[in-house]
All heavy atoms as a GROMACS GRO file, in nm:
protein
  605
    1MET      N    1   9.602  -6.173   6.836
    1MET     CA    2   9.702  -6.074   6.868
    1MET      C    3   9.710  -6.049   7.019
    1MET      O    4   9.817  -6.018   7.070
    1MET     CB    5   9.672  -5.944   6.794
    1MET     CG    6   9.781  -5.842   6.814
    1MET     SD    7   9.764  -5.701   6.706
    1MET     CE    8   9.695  -5.584   6.819
    2GLU      N    9   9.601  -6.067   7.086
    2GLU     CA   10   9.599  -6.044   7.230
    2GLU      C   11   9.698  -6.135   7.302
    2GLU      O   12   9.769  -6.092   7.393
    2GLU     CB   13   9.458  -6.066   7.284
    2GLU     CG   14   9.444  -6.033   7.431
    2GLU     CD   15   9.300  -6.045   7.477
    2GLU    OE1   16   9.210  -6.003   7.405
    2GLU    OE2   17   9.281  -6.098   7.587
    3ARG      N   18   9.705  -6.262   7.260
    3ARG     CA   19   9.797  -6.356   7.324
    3ARG      C   20   9.943  -6.315   7.299
    3ARG      O   21  10.028  -6.330   7.387
    3ARG     CB   22   9.771  -6.499   7.276
    3ARG     CG   23   9.860  -6.600   7.342
    3ARG     CD   24   9.837  -6.608   7.494
    3ARG     NE   25   9.933  -6.698   7.552
    3ARG     CZ   26   9.998  -6.678   7.667
    3ARG    NH1   27   9.974  -6.572   7.739
    3ARG    NH2   28  10.084  -6.765   7.711
    4VAL      N   29   9.973  -6.264   7.180
    4VAL     CA   30  10.109  -6.216   7.150
    4VAL      C   31  10.147  -6.107   7.250
    4VAL      O   32  10.256  -6.108   7.308
    4VAL     CB   33  10.120  -6.164   7.005
    4VAL    CG1   34  10.254  -6.096   6.983
    4VAL    CG2   35  10.100  -6.276   6.905
    5LEU      N   36  10.057  -6.014   7.272
    5LEU     CA   37  10.083  -5.906   7.366
    5LEU      C   38  10.099  -5.957   7.509
    5LEU      O   39  10.184  -5.909   7.584
    5LEU     CB   40   9.973  -5.800   7.360
    5LEU     CG   41   9.957  -5.728   7.225
    5LEU    CD1   42   9.841  -5.631   7.231
    5LEU    CD2   43  10.085  -5.659   7.184
    6GLU      N   44  10.021  -6.058   7.546
    6GLU     CA   45  10.033  -6.117   7.679
    6GLU      C   46  10.170  -6.182   7.697
    6GLU      O   47  10.233  -6.168   7.802
    6GLU     CB   48   9.924  -6.222   7.702
    6GLU     CG   49   9.787  -6.164   7.720
    6GLU     CD   50   9.678  -6.272   7.726
    6GLU    OE1   51   9.710  -6.393   7.714
    6GLU    OE2   52   9.561  -6.234   7.741
    7ILE      N   53  10.217  -6.252   7.594
    7ILE     CA   54  10.348  -6.317   7.601
    7ILE      C   55  10.458  -6.212   7.614
    7ILE      O   56  10.550  -6.227   7.696
    7ILE     CB   57  10.372  -6.407   7.477
    7ILE    CG1   58  10.278  -6.528   7.483
    7ILE    CG2   59  10.518  -6.451   7.468
    7ILE    CD1   60  10.275  -6.610   7.356
    8ILE      N   61  10.449  -6.107   7.537
    8ILE     CA   62  10.549  -6.000   7.545
    8ILE      C   63  10.547  -5.938   7.685
    8ILE      O   64  10.652  -5.917   7.746
    8ILE     CB   65  10.523  -5.892   7.437
    8ILE    CG1   66  10.550  -5.951   7.298
    8ILE    CG2   67  10.610  -5.769   7.462
    8ILE    CD1   68  10.503  -5.865   7.184
    9GLU      N   69  10.429  -5.913   7.735
    9GLU     CA   70  10.414  -5.854   7.868
    9GLU      C   71  10.477  -5.944   7.974
    9GLU      O   72  10.551  -5.897   8.061
    9GLU     CB   73  10.265  -5.833   7.896
    9GLU     CG   74  10.236  -5.754   8.020
    9GLU     CD   75  10.086  -5.727   8.033
    9GLU    OE1   76  10.040  -5.627   7.978
    9GLU    OE2   77  10.018  -5.810   8.098
   10GLU      N   78  10.450  -6.075   7.966
   10GLU     CA   79  10.504  -6.171   8.063
   10GLU      C   80  10.655  -6.181   8.052
   10GLU      O   81  10.726  -6.176   8.153
   10GLU     CB   82  10.442  -6.309   8.040
   10GLU     CG   83  10.297  -6.319   8.074
   10GLU     CD   84  10.234  -6.449   8.022
   10GLU    OE1   85  10.308  -6.538   7.975
   10GLU    OE2   86  10.110  -6.458   8.027
   11GLN      N   87  10.705  -6.197   7.931
   11GLN     CA   88  10.849  -6.221   7.911
   11GLN      C   89  10.934  -6.099   7.942
   11GLN      O   90  11.046  -6.112   7.989
   11GLN     CB   91  10.876  -6.268   7.768
   11GLN     CG   92  10.818  -6.403   7.735
   11GLN     CD   93  10.875  -6.514   7.822
   11GLN    OE1   94  10.995  -6.522   7.845
   11GLN    NE2   95  10.788  -6.600   7.870
   12LEU      N   96  10.881  -5.980   7.915
   12LEU     CA   97  10.960  -5.859   7.935
   12LEU      C   98  10.923  -5.785   8.064
   12LEU      O   99  10.976  -5.678   8.092
   12LEU     CB  100  10.942  -5.764   7.815
   12LEU     CG  101  10.985  -5.820   7.680
   12LEU    CD1  102  10.967  -5.716   7.571
   12LEU    CD2  103  11.130  -5.869   7.684
   13ASN      N  104  10.834  -5.844   8.142
   13ASN     CA  105  10.793  -5.786   8.270
   13ASN      C  106  10.749  -5.640   8.255
   13ASN      O  107  10.797  -5.552   8.325
   13ASN     CB  108  10.907  -5.796   8.372
   13ASN     CG  109  10.940  -5.939   8.406
   13ASN    OD1  110  10.851  -6.021   8.427
   13ASN    ND2  111  11.068  -5.970   8.407
   14VAL      N  112  10.656  -5.618   8.163
   14VAL     CA  113  10.606  -5.483   8.140
   14VAL      C  114  10.455  -5.476   8.163
   14VAL      O  115  10.384  -5.404   8.094
   14VAL     CB  116  10.642  -5.431   7.998
   14VAL    CG1  117  10.791  -5.406   7.986
   14VAL    CG2  118  10.593  -5.526   7.889
   15SER      N  119  10.408  -5.550   8.263
   15SER     CA  120  10.264  -5.549   8.289
   15SER      C  121  10.219  -5.411   8.331
   15SER      O  122  10.292  -5.336   8.396
   15SER     CB  123  10.229  -5.652   8.396
   15SER     OG  124  10.299  -5.626   8.514
   16GLY      N  125  10.101  -5.376   8.288
   16GLY     CA  126  10.044  -5.246   8.317
   16GLY      C  127  10.080  -5.139   8.215
   16GLY      O  128  10.021  -5.032   8.215
   17MET      N  129  10.172  -5.171   8.127
   17MET     CA  130  10.211  -5.076   8.023
   17MET      C  131  10.125  -5.100   7.900
   17MET      O  132  10.096  -5.214   7.865
   17MET     CB  133  10.358  -5.099   7.987
   17MET     CG  134  10.413  -5.007   7.883
   17MET     SD  135  10.589  -5.043   7.860
   17MET     CE  136  10.634  -4.903   7.763
   18GLU      N  137  10.080  -4.994   7.835
   18GLU     CA  138  10.002  -5.010   7.713
   18GLU      C  139  10.095  -5.049   7.599
   18GLU      O  140  10.188  -4.974   7.565
   18GLU     CB  141   9.928  -4.882   7.677
   18GLU     CG  142   9.842  -4.898   7.554
   18GLU     CD  143   9.768  -4.771   7.517
   18GLU    OE1  144   9.769  -4.674   7.593
   18GLU    OE2  145   9.709  -4.772   7.408
   19LEU      N  146  10.074  -5.167   7.544
   19LEU     CA  147  10.157  -5.216   7.436
   19LEU      C  148  10.091  -5.186   7.302
   19LEU      O  149   9.976  -5.222   7.281
   19LEU     CB  150  10.181  -5.366   7.450
   19LEU     CG  151  10.252  -5.410   7.578
   19LEU    CD1  152  10.268  -5.561   7.581
   19LEU    CD2  153  10.386  -5.342   7.594
   20THR      N  154  10.164  -5.119   7.216
   20THR     CA  155  10.114  -5.087   7.083
   20THR      C  156  10.212  -5.141   6.980
   20THR      O  157  10.329  -5.168   7.011
   20THR     CB  158  10.098  -4.936   7.064
   20THR    OG1  159  10.226  -4.873   7.082
   20THR    CG2  160   9.998  -4.877   7.162
   21GLU      N  161  10.165  -5.157   6.858
   21GLU     CA  162  10.245  -5.218   6.753
   21GLU      C  163  10.370  -5.139   6.717
   21GLU      O  164  10.465  -5.194   6.665
   21GLU     CB  165  10.160  -5.243   6.628
   21GLU     CG  166  10.058  -5.352   6.647
   21GLU     CD  167   9.985  -5.388   6.520
   21GLU    OE1  168  10.045  -5.377   6.412
   21GLU    OE2  169   9.869  -5.428   6.530
   22ASP      N  170  10.372  -5.011   6.747
   22ASP     CA  171  10.487  -4.930   6.708
   22ASP      C  172  10.596  -4.920   6.815
   22ASP      O  173  10.700  -4.860   6.792
   22ASP     CB  174  10.443  -4.790   6.666
   22ASP     CG  175  10.376  -4.713   6.779
   22ASP    OD1  176  10.317  -4.777   6.868
   22ASP    OD2  177  10.383  -4.589   6.778
   23LEU      N  178  10.576  -4.985   6.930
   23LEU     CA  179  10.678  -4.981   7.034
   23LEU      C  180  10.800  -5.063   6.995
   23LEU      O  181  10.788  -5.176   6.948
   23LEU     CB  182  10.623  -5.034   7.167
   23LEU     CG  183  10.526  -4.946   7.242
   23LEU    CD1  184  10.477  -5.016   7.368
   23LEU    CD2  185  10.588  -4.813   7.278
   24SER      N  186  10.918  -5.007   7.018
   24SER     CA  187  11.043  -5.076   6.992
   24SER      C  188  11.074  -5.172   7.107
   24SER      O  189  11.066  -5.134   7.224
   24SER     CB  190  11.157  -4.975   6.979
   24SER     OG  191  11.282  -5.038   6.987
   25LEU      N  192  11.112  -5.294   7.072
   25LEU     CA  193  11.144  -5.392   7.175
   25LEU      C  194  11.264  -5.348   7.258
   25LEU      O  195  11.263  -5.359   7.380
   25LEU     CB  196  11.173  -5.529   7.112
   25LEU     CG  197  11.055  -5.594   7.041
   25LEU    CD1  198  11.099  -5.716   6.965
   25LEU    CD2  199  10.947  -5.630   7.140
   26LYS      N  200  11.366  -5.298   7.192
   26LYS     CA  201  11.487  -5.259   7.264
   26LYS      C  202  11.475  -5.120   7.326
   26LYS      O  203  11.501  -5.102   7.444
   26LYS     CB  204  11.608  -5.266   7.171
   26LYS     CG  205  11.643  -5.408   7.132
   26LYS     CD  206  11.765  -5.414   7.044
   26LYS     CE  207  11.793  -5.560   7.008
   26LYS     NZ  208  11.910  -5.574   6.924
   27ASP      N  209  11.436  -5.022   7.246
   27ASP     CA  210  11.436  -4.884   7.294
   27ASP      C  211  11.323  -4.854   7.393
   27ASP      O  212  11.344  -4.789   7.494
   27ASP     CB  213  11.428  -4.786   7.177
   27ASP     CG  214  11.550  -4.794   7.086
   27ASP    OD1  215  11.658  -4.835   7.134
   27ASP    OD2  216  11.536  -4.761   6.967
   28ASP      N  217  11.203  -4.902   7.362
   28ASP     CA  218  11.088  -4.870   7.447
   28ASP      C  219  11.065  -4.970   7.560
   28ASP      O  220  11.021  -4.934   7.668
   28ASP     CB  221  10.960  -4.861   7.363
   28ASP     CG  222  10.965  -4.748   7.262
   28ASP    OD1  223  11.019  -4.640   7.295
   28ASP    OD2  224  10.918  -4.767   7.149
   29LEU      N  225  11.095  -5.098   7.532
   29LEU     CA  226  11.066  -5.203   7.630
   29LEU      C  227  11.190  -5.257   7.699
   29LEU      O  228  11.181  -5.341   7.788
   29LEU     CB  229  10.988  -5.317   7.563
   29LEU     CG  230  10.856  -5.275   7.498
   29LEU    CD1  231  10.790  -5.394   7.431
   29LEU    CD2  232  10.762  -5.213   7.599
   30GLY      N  233  11.308  -5.213   7.656
   30GLY     CA  234  11.432  -5.253   7.721
   30GLY      C  235  11.474  -5.396   7.700
   30GLY      O  236  11.550  -5.452   7.779
   31ALA      N  237  11.428  -5.459   7.593
   31ALA     CA  238  11.463  -5.599   7.565
   31ALA      C  239  11.608  -5.610   7.522
   31ALA      O  240  11.658  -5.531   7.444
   31ALA     CB  241  11.371  -5.655   7.457
   32ASP      N  242  11.676  -5.713   7.575
   32ASP     CA  243  11.812  -5.742   7.531
   32ASP      C  244  11.812  -5.877   7.460
   32ASP      O  245  11.706  -5.936   7.436
   32ASP     CB  246  11.909  -5.740   7.649
   32ASP     CG  247  11.876  -5.842   7.758
   32ASP    OD1  248  11.800  -5.938   7.731
   32ASP    OD2  249  11.928  -5.827   7.869
   33SER      N  250  11.929  -5.929   7.426
   33SER     CA  251  11.936  -6.053   7.349
   33SER      C  252  11.879  -6.172   7.427
   33SER      O  253  11.818  -6.261   7.368
   33SER     CB  254  12.079  -6.082   7.305
   33SER     OG  255  12.165  -6.090   7.417
   34VAL      N  256  11.895  -6.173   7.557
   34VAL     CA  257  11.839  -6.281   7.639
   34VAL      C  258  11.686  -6.275   7.635
   34VAL      O  259  11.618  -6.378   7.621
   34VAL     CB  260  11.891  -6.274   7.783
   34VAL    CG1  261  11.819  -6.375   7.873
   34VAL    CG2  262  12.041  -6.297   7.788
   35ASP      N  263  11.632  -6.155   7.646
   35ASP     CA  264  11.487  -6.137   7.638
   35ASP      C  265  11.433  -6.185   7.504
   35ASP      O  266  11.328  -6.251   7.498
   35ASP     CB  267  11.449  -5.990   7.657
   35ASP     CG  268  11.481  -5.938   7.797
   35ASP    OD1  269  11.465  -6.015   7.894
   35ASP    OD2  270  11.521  -5.822   7.807
   36LEU      N  271  11.504  -6.153   7.396
   36LEU     CA  272  11.460  -6.197   7.263
   36LEU      C  273  11.462  -6.348   7.252
   36LEU      O  274  11.371  -6.408   7.196
   36LEU     CB  275  11.545  -6.133   7.155
   36LEU     CG  276  11.528  -5.983   7.135
   36LEU    CD1  277  11.622  -5.932   7.027
   36LEU    CD2  278  11.385  -5.947   7.100
   37ALA      N  279  11.565  -6.412   7.307
   37ALA     CA  280  11.572  -6.558   7.304
   37ALA      C  281  11.455  -6.619   7.381
   37ALA      O  282  11.395  -6.718   7.337
   37ALA     CB  283  11.705  -6.606   7.362
   38GLU      N  284  11.421  -6.561   7.494
   38GLU     CA  285  11.307  -6.610   7.572
   38GLU      C  286  11.175  -6.588   7.499
   38GLU      O  287  11.085  -6.671   7.506
   38GLU     CB  288  11.306  -6.543   7.710
   38GLU     CG  289  11.420  -6.591   7.798
   38GLU     CD  290  11.429  -6.519   7.931
   38GLU    OE1  291  11.354  -6.421   7.953
   38GLU    OE2  292  11.512  -6.560   8.013
   39LEU      N  293  11.165  -6.476   7.428
   39LEU     CA  294  11.045  -6.452   7.347
   39LEU      C  295  11.032  -6.558   7.238
   39LEU      O  296  10.923  -6.610   7.213
   39LEU     CB  297  11.050  -6.313   7.282
   39LEU     CG  298  11.000  -6.196   7.363
   39LEU    CD1  299  11.025  -6.066   7.289
   39LEU    CD2  300  10.853  -6.210   7.396
   40VAL      N  301  11.144  -6.590   7.172
   40VAL     CA  302  11.143  -6.693   7.068
   40VAL      C  303  11.089  -6.823   7.125
   40VAL      O  304  10.999  -6.886   7.067
   40VAL     CB  305  11.285  -6.714   7.009
   40VAL    CG1  306  11.291  -6.841   6.927
   40VAL    CG2  307  11.324  -6.594   6.924
   41MET      N  308  11.142  -6.866   7.239
   41MET     CA  309  11.098  -6.992   7.300
   41MET      C  310  10.951  -6.988   7.337
   41MET      O  311  10.877  -7.085   7.315
   41MET     CB  312  11.184  -7.025   7.421
   41MET     CG  313  11.326  -7.062   7.385
   41MET     SD  314  11.426  -7.116   7.526
   41MET     CE  315  11.448  -6.962   7.613
   42ALA      N  316  10.906  -6.875   7.390
   42ALA     CA  317  10.765  -6.862   7.429
   42ALA      C  318  10.673  -6.869   7.307
   42ALA      O  319  10.568  -6.935   7.311
   42ALA     CB  320  10.743  -6.732   7.506
   43PHE      N  321  10.711  -6.803   7.198
   43PHE     CA  322  10.629  -6.807   7.077
   43PHE      C  323  10.630  -6.946   7.015
   43PHE      O  324  10.527  -6.993   6.965
   43PHE     CB  325  10.676  -6.702   6.975
   43PHE     CG  326  10.648  -6.561   7.017
   43PHE    CD1  327  10.746  -6.463   7.006
   43PHE    CD2  328  10.525  -6.524   7.068
   43PHE    CE1  329  10.721  -6.332   7.044
   43PHE    CE2  330  10.499  -6.393   7.107
   43PHE     CZ  331  10.597  -6.298   7.095
   44GLU      N  332  10.743  -7.013   7.018
   44GLU     CA  333  10.750  -7.150   6.966
   44GLU      C  334  10.658  -7.242   7.044
   44GLU      O  335  10.584  -7.322   6.986
   44GLU     CB  336  10.894  -7.202   6.971
   44GLU     CG  337  10.984  -7.138   6.868
   44GLU     CD  338  11.128  -7.184   6.878
   44GLU    OE1  339  11.173  -7.227   6.987
   44GLU    OE2  340  11.196  -7.177   6.775
   45ASP      N  341  10.661  -7.230   7.177
   45ASP     CA  342  10.575  -7.313   7.261
   45ASP      C  343  10.427  -7.282   7.238
   45ASP      O  344  10.344  -7.373   7.228
   45ASP     CB  345  10.607  -7.292   7.410
   45ASP     CG  346  10.741  -7.352   7.449
   45ASP    OD1  347  10.797  -7.434   7.373
   45ASP    OD2  348  10.791  -7.315   7.558
   46GLU      N  349  10.395  -7.156   7.231
   46GLU     CA  350  10.255  -7.114   7.218
   46GLU      C  351  10.194  -7.152   7.083
   46GLU      O  352  10.080  -7.197   7.075
   46GLU     CB  353  10.243  -6.963   7.239
   46GLU     CG  354  10.103  -6.910   7.227
   46GLU     CD  355  10.010  -6.950   7.341
   46GLU    OE1  356  10.059  -6.983   7.451
   46GLU    OE2  357   9.888  -6.949   7.319
   47TYR      N  358  10.271  -7.134   6.976
   47TYR     CA  359  10.214  -7.149   6.842
   47TYR      C  360  10.262  -7.275   6.769
   47TYR      O  361  10.220  -7.298   6.656
   47TYR     CB  362  10.244  -7.024   6.759
   47TYR     CG  363  10.174  -6.903   6.816
   47TYR    CD1  364  10.246  -6.804   6.881
   47TYR    CD2  365  10.036  -6.890   6.809
   47TYR    CE1  366  10.183  -6.694   6.936
   47TYR    CE2  367   9.971  -6.781   6.864
   47TYR     CZ  368  10.046  -6.683   6.927
   47TYR     OH  369   9.982  -6.575   6.982
   48GLY      N  370  10.346  -7.354   6.832
   48GLY     CA  371  10.391  -7.479   6.770
   48GLY      C  372  10.468  -7.459   6.641
   48GLY      O  373  10.455  -7.539   6.548
   49ILE      N  374  10.544  -7.352   6.635
   49ILE     CA  375  10.623  -7.323   6.516
   49ILE      C  376  10.769  -7.311   6.557
   49ILE      O  377  10.800  -7.296   6.675
   49ILE     CB  378  10.579  -7.193   6.446
   49ILE    CG1  379  10.590  -7.074   6.541
   49ILE    CG2  380  10.437  -7.205   6.393
   49ILE    CD1  381  10.562  -6.940   6.478
   50GLU      N  382  10.858  -7.317   6.458
   50GLU     CA  383  10.998  -7.295   6.486
   50GLU      C  384  11.035  -7.156   6.435
   50GLU      O  385  11.013  -7.122   6.319
   50GLU     CB  386  11.085  -7.400   6.418
   50GLU     CG  387  11.228  -7.390   6.461
   50GLU     CD  388  11.307  -7.514   6.427
   50GLU    OE1  389  11.250  -7.624   6.432
   50GLU    OE2  390  11.425  -7.500   6.395
   51VAL      N  391  11.090  -7.077   6.525
   51VAL     CA  392  11.128  -6.940   6.493
   51VAL      C  393  11.280  -6.930   6.502
   51VAL      O  394  11.335  -6.938   6.612
   51VAL     CB  395  11.063  -6.839   6.590
   51VAL    CG1  396  11.106  -6.698   6.557
   51VAL    CG2  397  10.912  -6.851   6.589
   52PRO      N  398  11.348  -6.916   6.391
   52PRO     CA  399  11.494  -6.901   6.398
   52PRO      C  400  11.530  -6.772   6.471
   52PRO      O  401  11.486  -6.663   6.432
   52PRO     CB  402  11.538  -6.894   6.252
   52PRO     CG  403  11.422  -6.950   6.174
   52PRO     CD  404  11.300  -6.919   6.254
   53TYR      N  405  11.607  -6.785   6.579
   53TYR     CA  406  11.644  -6.669   6.660
   53TYR      C  407  11.709  -6.560   6.576
   53TYR      O  408  11.678  -6.442   6.593
   53TYR     CB  409  11.738  -6.712   6.773
   53TYR     CG  410  11.795  -6.596   6.850
   53TYR    CD1  411  11.719  -6.530   6.944
   53TYR    CD2  412  11.924  -6.551   6.825
   53TYR    CE1  413  11.768  -6.420   7.013
   53TYR    CE2  414  11.976  -6.442   6.894
   53TYR     CZ  415  11.897  -6.378   6.988
   53TYR     OH  416  11.948  -6.270   7.055
   54GLU      N  417  11.796  -6.599   6.485
   54GLU     CA  418  11.867  -6.501   6.403
   54GLU      C  419  11.769  -6.418   6.321
   54GLU      O  420  11.788  -6.298   6.304
   54GLU     CB  421  11.968  -6.569   6.309
   54GLU     CG  422  12.076  -6.646   6.380
   54GLU     CD  423  12.031  -6.784   6.428
   54GLU    OE1  424  11.931  -6.840   6.377
   54GLU    OE2  425  12.094  -6.835   6.521
   55ASP      N  426  11.665  -6.483   6.269
   55ASP     CA  427  11.564  -6.411   6.191
   55ASP      C  428  11.490  -6.311   6.278
   55ASP      O  429  11.467  -6.197   6.237
   55ASP     CB  430  11.464  -6.508   6.128
   55ASP     CG  431  11.522  -6.587   6.013
   55ASP    OD1  432  11.636  -6.557   5.970
   55ASP    OD2  433  11.454  -6.680   5.966
   56LEU      N  434  11.452  -6.356   6.395
   56LEU     CA  435  11.377  -6.267   6.484
   56LEU      C  436  11.463  -6.147   6.522
   56LEU      O  437  11.419  -6.033   6.516
   56LEU     CB  438  11.331  -6.341   6.609
   56LEU     CG  439  11.235  -6.265   6.699
   56LEU    CD1  440  11.102  -6.243   6.630
   56LEU    CD2  441  11.214  -6.336   6.830
   57GLU      N  442  11.588  -6.173   6.558
   57GLU     CA  443  11.675  -6.064   6.602
   57GLU      C  444  11.704  -5.964   6.490
   57GLU      O  445  11.707  -5.844   6.513
   57GLU     CB  446  11.807  -6.121   6.655
   57GLU     CG  447  11.896  -6.014   6.714
   57GLU     CD  448  12.022  -6.071   6.773
   57GLU    OE1  449  12.086  -6.157   6.711
   57GLU    OE2  450  12.059  -6.026   6.882
   58SER      N  451  11.720  -6.012   6.368
   58SER     CA  452  11.756  -5.922   6.259
   58SER      C  453  11.636  -5.851   6.196
   58SER      O  454  11.649  -5.740   6.147
   58SER     CB  455  11.833  -5.997   6.150
   58SER     OG  456  11.751  -6.094   6.089
   59ARG      N  457  11.520  -5.914   6.198
   59ARG     CA  458  11.404  -5.858   6.128
   59ARG      C  459  11.303  -5.790   6.219
   59ARG      O  460  11.217  -5.716   6.171
   59ARG     CB  461  11.332  -5.969   6.052
   59ARG     CG  462  11.414  -6.022   5.937
   59ARG     CD  463  11.340  -6.126   5.858
   59ARG     NE  464  11.206  -6.086   5.824
   59ARG     CZ  465  11.108  -6.171   5.800
   59ARG    NH1  466  11.129  -6.299   5.807
   59ARG    NH2  467  10.988  -6.127   5.769
   60VAL      N  468  11.308  -5.817   6.345
   60VAL     CA  469  11.204  -5.771   6.435
   60VAL      C  470  11.256  -5.658   6.524
   60VAL      O  471  11.348  -5.678   6.603
   60VAL     CB  472  11.150  -5.888   6.520
   60VAL    CG1  473  11.056  -5.839   6.626
   60VAL    CG2  474  11.082  -5.990   6.432
   61LYS      N  475  11.197  -5.543   6.508
   61LYS     CA  476  11.236  -5.427   6.589
   61LYS      C  477  11.119  -5.377   6.676
   61LYS      O  478  11.142  -5.320   6.781
   61LYS     CB  479  11.282  -5.312   6.499
   61LYS     CG  480  11.393  -5.348   6.403
   61LYS     CD  481  11.519  -5.390   6.473
   61LYS     CE  482  11.627  -5.422   6.371
   61LYS     NZ  483  11.720  -5.521   6.414
   62THR      N  484  10.996  -5.398   6.630
   62THR     CA  485  10.878  -5.348   6.702
   62THR      C  486  10.781  -5.463   6.729
   62THR      O  487  10.794  -5.572   6.674
   62THR     CB  488  10.804  -5.242   6.619
   62THR    OG1  489  10.749  -5.304   6.503
   62THR    CG2  490  10.895  -5.127   6.580
   63ILE      N  491  10.682  -5.434   6.810
   63ILE     CA  492  10.577  -5.534   6.836
   63ILE      C  493  10.503  -5.568   6.706
   63ILE      O  494  10.472  -5.684   6.681
   63ILE     CB  495  10.480  -5.482   6.945
   63ILE    CG1  496  10.553  -5.478   7.080
   63ILE    CG2  497  10.355  -5.569   6.952
   63ILE    CD1  498  10.472  -5.418   7.193
   64GLY      N  499  10.479  -5.469   6.623
   64GLY     CA  500  10.415  -5.494   6.493
   64GLY      C  501  10.497  -5.589   6.408
   64GLY      O  502  10.443  -5.675   6.338
   65ASP      N  503  10.630  -5.575   6.413
   65ASP     CA  504  10.718  -5.666   6.339
   65ASP      C  505  10.703  -5.809   6.388
   65ASP      O  506  10.705  -5.903   6.310
   65ASP     CB  507  10.865  -5.624   6.354
   65ASP     CG  508  10.899  -5.493   6.286
   65ASP    OD1  509  10.823  -5.448   6.198
   65ASP    OD2  510  11.004  -5.435   6.323
   66ILE      N  511  10.688  -5.826   6.520
   66ILE     CA  512  10.669  -5.960   6.577
   66ILE      C  513  10.542  -6.022   6.521
   66ILE      O  514  10.540  -6.137   6.478
   66ILE     CB  515  10.659  -5.956   6.731
   66ILE    CG1  516  10.795  -5.929   6.792
   66ILE    CG2  517  10.603  -6.088   6.785
   66ILE    CD1  518  10.793  -5.915   6.943
   67ILE      N  519  10.434  -5.945   6.521
   67ILE     CA  520  10.305  -5.995   6.472
   67ILE      C  521  10.316  -6.036   6.325
   67ILE      O  522  10.274  -6.146   6.288
   67ILE     CB  523  10.196  -5.889   6.494
   67ILE    CG1  524  10.173  -5.872   6.646
   67ILE    CG2  525  10.067  -5.927   6.421
   67ILE    CD1  526  10.094  -5.750   6.684
   68ASP      N  527  10.375  -5.951   6.244
   68ASP     CA  528  10.393  -5.983   6.102
   68ASP      C  529  10.480  -6.106   6.084
   68ASP      O  530  10.450  -6.194   6.002
   68ASP     CB  531  10.455  -5.865   6.026
   68ASP     CG  532  10.362  -5.745   6.019
   68ASP    OD1  533  10.240  -5.762   6.038
   68ASP    OD2  534  10.413  -5.633   5.995
   69PHE      N  535  10.589  -6.114   6.159
   69PHE     CA  536  10.681  -6.227   6.149
   69PHE      C  537  10.613  -6.357   6.185
   69PHE      O  538  10.628  -6.458   6.116
   69PHE     CB  539  10.804  -6.202   6.238
   69PHE     CG  540  10.907  -6.310   6.227
   69PHE    CD1  541  10.996  -6.312   6.121
   69PHE    CD2  542  10.915  -6.409   6.323
   69PHE    CE1  543  11.092  -6.411   6.110
   69PHE    CE2  544  11.010  -6.509   6.313
   69PHE     CZ  545  11.100  -6.510   6.206
   70LEU      N  546  10.538  -6.358   6.295
   70LEU     CA  547  10.470  -6.480   6.337
   70LEU      C  548  10.367  -6.525   6.233
   70LEU      O  549  10.354  -6.645   6.207
   70LEU     CB  550  10.403  -6.460   6.474
   70LEU     CG  551  10.498  -6.446   6.591
   70LEU    CD1  552  10.421  -6.407   6.718
   70LEU    CD2  553  10.578  -6.573   6.614
   71LYS      N  554  10.297  -6.431   6.174
   71LYS     CA  555  10.202  -6.465   6.068
   71LYS      C  556  10.274  -6.528   5.948
   71LYS      O  557  10.226  -6.627   5.892
   71LYS     CB  558  10.124  -6.342   6.023
   71LYS     CG  559  10.022  -6.295   6.124
   71LYS     CD  560   9.950  -6.171   6.074
   71LYS     CE  561   9.848  -6.121   6.174
   71LYS     NZ  562   9.783  -5.997   6.130
   72GLU      N  563  10.390  -6.473   5.912
   72GLU     CA  564  10.468  -6.529   5.801
   72GLU      C  565  10.514  -6.671   5.832
   72GLU      O  566  10.527  -6.752   5.741
   72GLU     CB  567  10.593  -6.443   5.776
   72GLU     CG  568  10.566  -6.310   5.714
   72GLU     CD  569  10.691  -6.222   5.710
   72GLU    OE1  570  10.803  -6.275   5.725
   72GLU    OE2  571  10.675  -6.100   5.690
   73GLN      N  572  10.538  -6.699   5.960
   73GLN     CA  573  10.583  -6.832   6.001
   73GLN      C  574  10.468  -6.931   6.014
   73GLN      O  575  10.489  -7.048   6.044
   73GLN     CB  576  10.660  -6.824   6.135
   73GLN     CG  577  10.784  -6.739   6.130
   73GLN     CD  578  10.885  -6.787   6.028
   73GLN    OE1  579  10.918  -6.905   6.021
   73GLN    NE2  580  10.932  -6.697   5.945
   74GLY      N  581  10.347  -6.884   5.992
   74GLY     CA  582  10.230  -6.973   5.994
   74GLY      C  583  10.157  -6.978   6.126
   74GLY      O  584  10.069  -7.062   6.146
   75ALA      N  585  10.191  -6.888   6.218
   75ALA     CA  586  10.122  -6.885   6.347
   75ALA      C  587   9.980  -6.833   6.326
   75ALA      O  588   9.956  -6.740   6.252
   75ALA     CB  589  10.196  -6.795   6.445
   76ASP      N  590   9.887  -6.899   6.393
   76ASP     CA  591   9.747  -6.858   6.385
   76ASP      C  592   9.719  -6.760   6.500
   76ASP      O  593   9.680  -6.799   6.608
   76ASP     CB  594   9.657  -6.982   6.396
   76ASP     CG  595   9.511  -6.949   6.381
   76ASP    OD1  596   9.479  -6.844   6.320
   76ASP    OD2  597   9.428  -7.027   6.430
   77ILE      N  598   9.744  -6.632   6.470
   77ILE     CA  599   9.726  -6.533   6.577
   77ILE      C  600   9.609  -6.441   6.546
   77ILE      O  601   9.562  -6.429   6.440
   77ILE     CB  602   9.853  -6.449   6.601
   77ILE    CG1  603   9.899  -6.378   6.474
   77ILE    CG2  604   9.961  -6.536   6.655
   77ILE    CD1  605  10.014  -6.284   6.498
   0.00000   0.00000   0.00000
């Protein structure tokens, strides 16, 4: 899970902020559709899985949702 948080921190430029599973990507971290697309690519590269952007955008609202989603996709986090 630590690497997931590092990727989010890097992609959304929120270093130094305490990231918790209940933080909203859009409301708390200011992520937009471009940020989400970059997160998808970063997770695909890191975990060697394919993450459909549409699924991530529609199902993922919080950091906890990302973690659950990646586990469902078979990522070893």
